[in-house]
Every structure is written in C-alpha cells, then in structure tokens.
N, C-alpha and C positions, 0 to 999 in steps of 0.2 A: 529615682532611677536614672542611671547615667546612660545617655544615648550618644553614639559616636556620629560625628559628621565626617564623611570620607570624601576624598578627591573623586569627583564624578567622572565618568567616561564620556568624552565629548565627541567621539567618532571612532569608527572601527580601527583606523590606523594610528590612533593616538593613545599612548600608554603612560603619559605623564602630564603634569601641569604645574604652573608656578603660582604661588600666592603673591598677588600684587598688592592687596590692600585689605586690612581688616576694617570693617565698618562698625563692629562692636568691640567693646573692651571686656576683659575678664570681670565677672561680677554683675554685668548688665543683664536686664531681662530681655528676652527675645520671644516673639510670637512665632507660631508655626507659619512657614513660608515667608517669613521676613528675611530680607537679604542681609547676610552677616559678613560676607567677604567677597572680594573680587579675585578671579583667577584668570590666567592667561595660558594658552597653548600655542602651538605653531600655526593654528588655523582660526582660532576664535578667542575672543575675550568675552567673559560673562560674569554674572553674579551668582552666588550660591546661596539658596535659601536654607533657613533652619528647618530640619525635619520634624521637630517638636517644639512645643511651647515650654519655656523654662528659663534657666539662667545659664549664661556662658561660663562654665566652670573652669575650663582650661583650654588654652591655645597650644596645640602640639607642633604646629609648623609656622615659623615666622615669615614675615613679609620678604619676598625675594628668594625664598627656598623652593626648590623643584622636588616633587615627589611623584611616585607612580600612582596610577589610577587604583582606587580602592584602599589607599593608605588613609588611616584616621588622621584628620587635621585639627579636630577640636572635640570637646566633650560638652554636651548640654546636660545639665542637671534638671530633670523635670520636677514639677511641684508635687511633693508627696501628698499634700492635702487634697489636691484635685484627683490624683489617682485613687486615693481612698474613697472619695465621694463617688467615683465611677463604679467602684467595686460594690459599694452599698446600694447603688441604684439598681443594679442588674437583678438581685434576688427579689426585688418587689415585683418585677414583671414575670417571674417564673411561675408563681402560683396561677396566673391566668391561663397558662398554656394547657393544663389538663382539662379545664372546663371547656375551652374552645375545641379541644380535640374530641371531647365526648359528643358535642353537638354536631360537629362536622370534621372528622378526622382528616379528610383530604384537604379541606380548606385551611386547616391549622398547619399543615406540613408543606404542601406543594408550593403555595405562593411565597412562603418564607425562603424556600431554597433558591428561588430565582433571585432575590434580593440579598441573600446573606453571603458574606465573603468567607471562603474556606480558610480555616485557621487551625494551627496545631499548637498544642501546649508545649512550649519549649522552656526548659529550666536553664537559667543562667545564660551566658553568652552575650555578645554584643550585637545589636540590631543595626543592619545596614539596609537602606531603602533602595529599591531599583526603581528608576524613574523612566518615563517615556522619553527616549532619546530624540534629538533633532535630526531628522533624516534629509535635510536639504535647506538651502538658504531661503526658500520661499514657502516651506512647509511648516505649519505650526501645530499639527495634530497627527495622531496615528490610531489605528485600530488594532486591538489585540485579536489575532485570528486563531491562535492555538497555543495552549500551554504545553510544553514538552516535559515538564517536571510537575509532580504532584506535591501538595502540601505535606510536609514531614519527610520528604526525601532529601538525601544528601546531594549537594552540588559542589562542583569544583570551580575555582576561578577560571573565567573565560569559557566555561561550559555553556552551550546554548540552552536557555531555559524557556523561551517562548518565541513565537513568530508574530511579527506585526506587519501591518500593511498601510501604505499611504497611497495617495492618488498617483504616485509616480514610481514607488519602489516597494517591493516586498522583501523582507529581510528577517533574520533571527537576531535576538538580543542575548549577549552573554552575561553571565553572572559576574559582578565586579569583585566578589570575594568567595573564599571557601566557606562552607557552612551548611545549614539546613533551611530549606524553604519554609519559613514560618507562617506566612500569610500571603494569599493572593487577593489584592485590593481591586483589581479590574478584571471583570469576567470576559470570556471570549465573545467577540462581537461588539463590545463596547469601544467607543471612540473618546479619546481624552487628549487634552492639550499637552504640548511638549513640556517636560519638567514636572508633570504630575506623577506622584508615586503610584507604582502599579503592583509592587510586591515588597515583602520584607524577608531579609535573610538573616538568620542568627548564626554567628560565628562562635564556636566554642561551647555551644549549648547542647543539651540532650533532649530528645523528644519523649514526652510523657504521654498520657492518654489525651486524646483529642478533647479540647474543651468545647462547650456549647458555642455554635457560631453566633456571632454578633452582627446584627443588621448595620450595614455601613451607611445606607441611605439616611436613616434618621439621624445618626451621629453627625454625618457631614453637614446636614442642615442645621443641627443645633450648634455645631462648632462655628459654622459660617455666620449664624445669627449672633453668637457671642462675640466673635471677633469684630464683626461689623459695629455692634453696639459699643464695644470697648473703644474701637478706633475712633467712632464718632465722638464719644465722650471725651477722649483725649484731645481731639483736634477742634472741638467746638470753640475753645477759647482763642483760637487763632484763625479768624475768618480770612478767606482768600480775597485778594483784590478783585475789582470788577473786571470780568472777562466777557468779551464779545463772542456770543455763540453764533456761528454761521446760520443764516436763515434757512439754508437748505444745502444739500450736497456735502462737500468736504471729503477728505481722504479717510476712508474707513480702516484700511489696513495700516497698522502701526509698525513701523520697522524697528529693529533693535537699536539702530543708530540713525539720527537725523541731524546731520551737521555735528555740532559739539554736544548735542543732547544724547543721553543713553537711557533707554527705557528697558527695564527689567521684564522678564516673562510675566511676572505677577501683575505689574502695572499694565502691560499690554492686554492681558486677559481681562482685567477689570474694565479697561477702557473699551475693549470690543463688546463685552457683555452689556455695557451701559450706553453704548452708542456715542462714546466720546471720540471725537475725530482728532486727527493729527494736528489740525490747525488750533484746536482747543488746548491740547497738551503743550503746544509751544508757548502758550500764554500763562500756563500754571507755574508759579514760582516754587521750585522744589526746596524742601528743607533737609534733604539728604546730603551726602558727601559731594562737594563740588556742585551744589545746587541740583543734585538729581532728585526726580520725583519719586517719593516712596509711596507705600500703600496708603498711609494716613493722608498724604497730600491729595491723592486722586479721590479717595472716599469723601473727604471734606468738600472737594470741589463738586462732586456729584450730588451730595446733599444740598449744598447751597444752590446748585443749578436747578435741582428739581423743586425746591421750595420757592424759588424766585417767581414772581408773577409774569405771566406771559406778555410780551411786549405788544402794544396796540398797533394795529396796522396803520401805517403813515407813509407818506411819500419818502423816497430814499433821501437821506440828508446829503448835502454836498461833501465832497472828499475832504475839504478842510476841517469839517466838524467832526469827522470820524476819529475815535481815539487811536493813538499810535499803538501798534502791536509790538510786543517785545522782541519778536523775530524779524529779521530782515527779509524773509520770504513772504510775499503777499498771500493773503488768504485766498483759497480757491473760490471763485465767484459762484453764486448759487445758479443752479441750472434752471433755465426757463421752463414754465409749465407748458407741456405739450399735450394736446388732446390726441391720444392714440386711437386708431380704429379698433373696434371690437365687433364681435358677431361670429356667425357660423363660418365666414370666409377667412377667419384669422385663427391660426393655430398657435397656442401658447406653449413654448418649450422652455421649461425651467433650466437654468444654467446648472451643470453639475459642479462638483467641488473644485475640480481641477481647472474648469473654465473660469470660475470666480477667482481663483488664485492667480491665474494668468492675467485676467482683467485688471485686478488690483495691482499686480506687479508692473504691468505696462503703464498704467496711469501714474503709479509712484515714480517710475523711471522718467517719464516726461515732465513730472513735476520737480524732479531733482536735478537732472542734467539739462544743460543748454544744447539741444541737439542741432548739429549741422551735418549735411551730407555733401560729399564731393564724388563726382562720377567721372570715369575715364573709359575710353574704348580700347580693346585689347585684340591683337591678332594672334589667335591661338591655333593657327594652321599647323604648326610644328607639333603641338600636342595631340591634335586630332589624328594626324598622320601616324605618329608613334603609337598611339593607342590602338588604332585600326590594325597595325602591323603586328603588335605584340600582345594583344588582349587574350587570344586564345592560348598562347604559350604561358602567360601569366596565370590564367584560370587553371590550367593543367598542373601548374607548379604549386600554387597557393591554395586551391580549392574554392576560390570565390572570384567574382568578376571584377575587373579593373575599371573603375569609374573615373570621372574627371575630378571628383572632389579631392583626392590625395595631391594632385598637382596644384590645385588652388591652395590647399592648406600649406604645402611646402613653400609656395611663393610668399605666402603671408608670413610664415615663420622666418624666412630669410630676410624679408623686409623689416621685420621687427628686430632682428639681430642688428640691423644697420641703424635703426631708429628706435632705441629701447624706451625713450620717453612716451611712447604710445602704450606701453605695457604697464599701465599704472592704475591706481585707485585713489579715491579722495577720502580722507578721514578728518572731518572737521576742516581746519585750516592747514592740514599737512597733506603732502602728496607721497603716496607709497609707490615706490618703483620696484616692481617684481623682478627678481633676478632669474627666475625660471619662466618659460613661456608655457603656460597651461592653457592650451587651446580648446575652447568650447565648440562643439559641432552641433548646430541646431538640427534636430531630428524630428520629423513628423511621425506621429503615432497612428496606428490603424483607426483609432476613434476620432481622428481629426485634431487632437490636441498636440501640444509641443513639449519637448524636453530637450535639455542641452547637456548631454554627457561631456566629460572633460578628458582630454588626452594630457595627463600630467607629464611634465618634462618633455613636451613635444620637440623641443629644440635639440634633444639628444638622439632623435630618430632620423633615419634616412627616409626616403619616399616610400619604400616598401614597408618599413616599420609604421609609418603613418597610415598607410593603406590598411594594414592589419588592424591597427587600433580603431580606425573608423568603422571597419566592417564588424568587429567584435562588439564595440559599444553600441552601434546602431541596431544590431541583431538582438542583443540582450535588452536594449531599451524597449523595443517593440514587444518583448515577452515579459516585461517587468521583472527582469533578472539583475538589474544594476544594483550595486551596493550604494549606500548613502554617500560614501566618500567619492564616488565617481560622478556625482552630479553637483558637486560643490568645489570651490577653490579655483575656478577659472579665472584667468587674467585678461583674456581677449576672446572674442567669438567670431566664427565664420558661419554664414548662412548662404546656402545655395538656393536662391530664389528662382533659378532658371530651371530647376527640376521639373516644374509643370508649365514651362513655356514663357515665363515672365522675363521680359527683357532686362529690367533693373528695378530695384525698389529702394526704399529708404527705411531700413529696419530700425527698431527701437533698441537702444543700448540695454544690455543685460547687466543690471546693477549687481554689485558695486563696481563693475568695470567701467572703462571710459571710451572704449572703441569697439565697433563691430564692423566686420568686412562682409560685403555682399557680392556675389557673382550671379550674372544672369544667364539666359539661355544663349547657346551658340548658334549663330545664323550665318549662312553664306551671304556675302554682300560684295558688290563691286567696289574695289578700293584703288586708289591711284597710288602706284608705287614707282619710285625713281630707281631705274636700273641702268647702270652705266651712263648716267647723265640724261637718260630719256625717261619721260613720264609715260607709264603704261597703266592701263586699266586691267586689273586682275581680279579673279574671283577668289576671296579669302574667307576663312572661318573666323568670324568676328563675334565678340561678346562685350558687354559692359561690366566693369568692376566698380565698386563703390566702397567708400569708408564713411561711416556715420560716427562722429566723435563728440565728446563733451567739450564744448567751447570754453568752459570754465577754466580748463587746465591744458587743453590742446589747441594751439593756434592753427589758422588755415595754412600757414607755411609748412609746419611740421606735418599736418595731415596730407597736404599735397605731395610733399617729398616722400612720404611713406607709401601713398598710392602710386606714385610714379615708380617706386622701387618694385612694387607688386607687378605692375605692368611690364617693367623690364625683365623681371624674373620669369614671367610667363612667356614673353615673346622670345626669350633665349632658350626655352626648352624645346629640344628636338631630338632626333635619333642619335645625334652625336654627343649630346650633353646629359641625357637622362640615363641614369643607371638604376635598374630595378633587380 
C-alpha cells in the first residue's frame, strides 16, 4: 500500500513550508513516527515523522523546494506481508463475538463502542493524516472537544472538521486536503500530545459499506511493544557512554531547542513519559543527523538507565572527581529534602495543567537566560493629565476605556525602533534580529493564570491602533477566544505590574525573547524640579519602569540606553504631543 506524506499545517496563518533536509534516502526502511525530513516555515523549524512503517519509495519534493500545506512530499510503501497478517488476524476474533453477545449482549456491545474508533470502508484514494496541531510555544497537548464532521462525510480543504481545546486557547482545526473522513482516531474528550494523528482523510476514494470497527487501544499497545522491542534489539549492540543521572530534581520540561541541540516531538514525549530530564538529554550522544538524538538513542539510554544498579549512598565527591558533562551548562543541583507540614490545618491544592506549564516555562527561562534588571523612575504627569481630560471622549468614540497601557506600549515600541538590538532571540550561537516588533502584552486571566497575546507588527500602529489591539486581545484572552497564532511569535514583552499597586518588579523573560519591560503603579510624590534656575518641590505623578534582559547577548549599556529612551518617550507625552 502506498501512503502519502504531506506538508503539514504548522499554524493557521501558514500555508506553505520548505523542505530543508531529508533524513532518509529512497529505499530505506522507516518506522512509524520516525523522523524522515526537516521542514521550515516563516515561524517554526521542525521535523516530520513517517505516518506509517514501510519503505521510503519516492521523494516528491527536493531539499530547498517550497510547497503548499497538504501537498504530497513523499511516498511510503508499507509492508504487504504485515498488512496481510493483520487481515488474517481479525477473522480469528470474530467468532468470539456471538458467544459473548448471547451471554451478555450489553457487555458485548456497549464497552466496545467506548474504545473503538469510528472507521469507514473507503475504496482507493490517498490517505492523509490529520495531526494534533501545536497551539502555542509552551503547549504540548490538546483535547478534542467536538467533531464537526462524521466518518464517511466529504470534506473540503480548509473546512473545519473538529474543535480542540488547550489550557489557553479553544479553536477549530481545518482539513489539510479535499476528501472523505475515513477514520476518527481520537474521540471527544480525549487529550493527546502535539503531532499525534487524530484522523485520516482519503482523497480520491469512494465510500463503501462501513467496516467493523477495530479497537485502537489494543493495536496501539501491540505496535508500541513491537517498536520498543525492535528498537531495543537494534540498538543493543551500541551501548551508551556512562551518563551521570541527577540525584534529584532536574528540568522536566524538554524544549524543542536547547542551544545547538534540537529535540523532536517524539524524543520529547518519550523523555517526559520516562522521567528523563533535560540535563540527561544533554549528555546523550545522538546518532542522528548532525548528532541529533533519535528514538533509538533515547530508548537505548532508558533501557541502560533502568537496568543499571542503584548507586550506594555516599558522601558527595569533591568537584574535581566529578566527570565532566558534555554540555557547558551546569546540571541543576538537587533540591534539598524539606519536611513539609501536614495535617488538618494544611490544604493541599494540586496544580492545574496551565499552572504546571507556567511553572516549567519560568524555571526553563531562568535556567536559559542570564537575567539582569535595570530600573528607572519616570514622571508621567503629562500622560495622567491627558488621560483625565480625554478619556470620556475616547470611550464615546472607541467603545472601550482608555488605560495607561497603550502609552507604555507606544513608548517601548519607539525605544526599540531606536535600539533594534533589543528585539532579538538566541538560536544556539546565532543572534536573530527581528525586523518587526511583535509586542507581547502579559494578561492576567480570571482564574489567576497568565497569558501573553501578541500584537503582530506593533511598530506599524499608532497609539490608538495599539489601544484597540490591547483591548481586543485582552478581552478575547479572558474568554478563551484567541487563535493559536495570536499567542506565539512575540519578539519582546511588556508587563504592567502596577495594575494591582506594585511599584516595580523583576519579571522573568518570556523565552525565546531576550527582553521584557515592566511598568509599576503611578503614585503622587514630591519631586525637586528646576524651573528658570530655581529648585522647586512639586507634586508629580511618578512611576518606576524596568527592563529585564538576557545578559548573554544584551549588555548593560544597551539595556540602559533603551530604558532611558522609554523614560524620555513617556515624559515627552502630553496634550501637545499625543494624537489619538
């Protein structure tokens, strides 16, 4: 059977991708979920897994070529003998069904319907898998909430076929091709990892009579066991070098990129399922392209780690005796054992999923960037007076209230225009300078969690346009109406810590950005001002502004100059200079 590999859809606004490297050659055997090529889009670089086990029969798109989403890029020829075996195995189980149904008809039908995947008999056509899309930089899974199309129904390309939900976004997923919905692989209410197939669409086929449903749970366990056994047998001959396993703690969340290392979704999932930390991954010697860790590498490491004898308790060895790690980043020290109070006077509140993700993302950021914060005070009397005078007129015209945040955002945007080397990211040993200013606005949600929607191309807007964007994004964020594209792609972030009265803070950088600006509460304070050569004490509207920056690539001078530009921009805003 010939199965097409298609250019996947990497985001709602992306309609094409470029093949950057083929990791397999024509004629080579591939396993299901094994990475076979690398692709690049305007927003993300990633690897594409094989949808089936078989042989790479044909490469349809060469390296460097750019094609639209849904275009066939390769052909996988599946093993005919294996498919024949699977066909002969199913009739053996069929005779058991009548006897079970006679004894207990309900037990024979109802439980199976919960585990079986809806499937239609489709004759001919090319099969395209729909996978769980990535909904944001920090999100690794999604939940199917509703199927909008039934098995056997026709679908058009870009037609919405299901609704999914994450901790931050609810959205619909479009069909990548025209065809027939041949199979639903993930039922409503189920949560799966990003990249996991959730449906199959047949292009050019015809629907016959519905075939007997096949239980997916048993199959997935058998396939997983077979692939694990095969991978272990293949990699047993190449044992891994000795690796120091952290005694405790370690970074549990595995990012797609860690310096020069790239971890595929499959490797990250296996690592997280088996408790392999980021510090351990850094020490594994990959056998893939450019030293990347593939499935066999990590499964072999897990087997050796699990079979290794537990180390005896002993006093910590001196630093000189410790083996050198292959990574230049020091391993995270183990957390000390602390006796926590328990009893009736202690309430245990489990972290929800979004709080766990925020926690992991914050720790990862502190582990990645060298954080430094600079603070300055700002006289915003002119802005306060302007807002008090025109806020009612603005609300009557625009339909929403004029807050201080648009003024702060505009000042940051203008400062970054002047010092563009703050608008950067780090990719290994390269600095990526972004030509557009995509400003993230940290937004508190009603449940106490945080989300950072992004104003794309904020440098193209005036202060009224910025105000409209902030109001729209914040309003939809609090109602879970943001699209995935609106919470990723930011190049720098602004957080208003003064909303709840905080004077100033030292916020954590939102990776992979390199700077975050903070503004505190506005307070009346007596200030000494020089007027016509005389020092006078005046009551002014004052606040603190800060910039937290990644000292790996942003030096104190550049950060100080940028912060001074923000202060100057804010203090120059008044009734004569502001146009709304």
